[in-house]
LUMKOLGU-582672 format. One record per residue (C-alpha): x, y, z. Coordinates in steps of 0.25 Angstrom, whole numbers, padded with zeros to 4 digits, always signed. Layout:
BEGIN
XYZ...
***
This chain:
BEGIN
-0006-0035-0035-0002-0039-0018+0008-0029-0015+0014-0024-0001+0013-0008-0001+0019+0001+0009+0014+0017+0011+0023+0028+0011+0020+0043+0011+0021+0049-0002+0021+0065+0001+0033+0064+0011+0041+0060+0001+0041+0045+0008+0035+0037-0005+0048+0043-0014+0058+0040-0003+0051+0027+0000+0052+0022-0015+0065+0024-0018+0069+0017-0005+0061+0004-0008+0065+0003-0023+0080+0006-0020+0080-0006-0010+0076-0014-0022+0061-0017-0016+0051-0017-0027+0041-0009-0028+0027-0014-0036+0021-0001-0036+0017+0011-0029+0004+0020-0026+0003+0034-0022-0008+0040-0016-0014+0053-0023-0022+0057-0012-0019+0059+0004-0011+0053+0011-0003+0052-0001+0006+0040+0000+0012+0029-0009+0009+0016-0008+0022+0007-0013+0019-0008-0015+0030-0019-0014+0029-0032-0019+0031-0040-0005+0031-0040+0008+0046-0040+0009+0047-0029+0000+0038-0022+0008+0046-0025+0021+0059-0021+0016+0052-0008+0010+0045-0005+0023+0059-0007+0030+0066+0002+0020+0055+0013+0024+0055+0012+0038+0071+0014+0039+0071+0026+0030+0059+0033+0038+0050+0033+0028+0034+0029+0032+0027+0019+0026+0014+0011+0030+0006+0001+0025-0005+0006+0016-0019+0008+0019-0031+0014+0010-0031+0029+0012-0045+0031+0004
***
C-alpha cells in the first residue's frame, strides 16, 4: 500500500494530540504504527499528498513537531 507517512513523537503526547487534530479536521488516516523501541515515535500514514500537506500544516500551526520517516533500526 502506497501511503504518505509523517512521524511524530510518542512519549511526550504529540501523537495523541496529532491524531486528534488530524481526525477532527476530517483528514483520513489510513493506518498508524507505534515504535516499541527507542526512539519512541508514531508514524501516521495518510492516503494522498494533499492529506499529508494538510496534516503537516495543521501540526505546524499547533506547534506539534513532525518529520518524514527514516529507518531507525
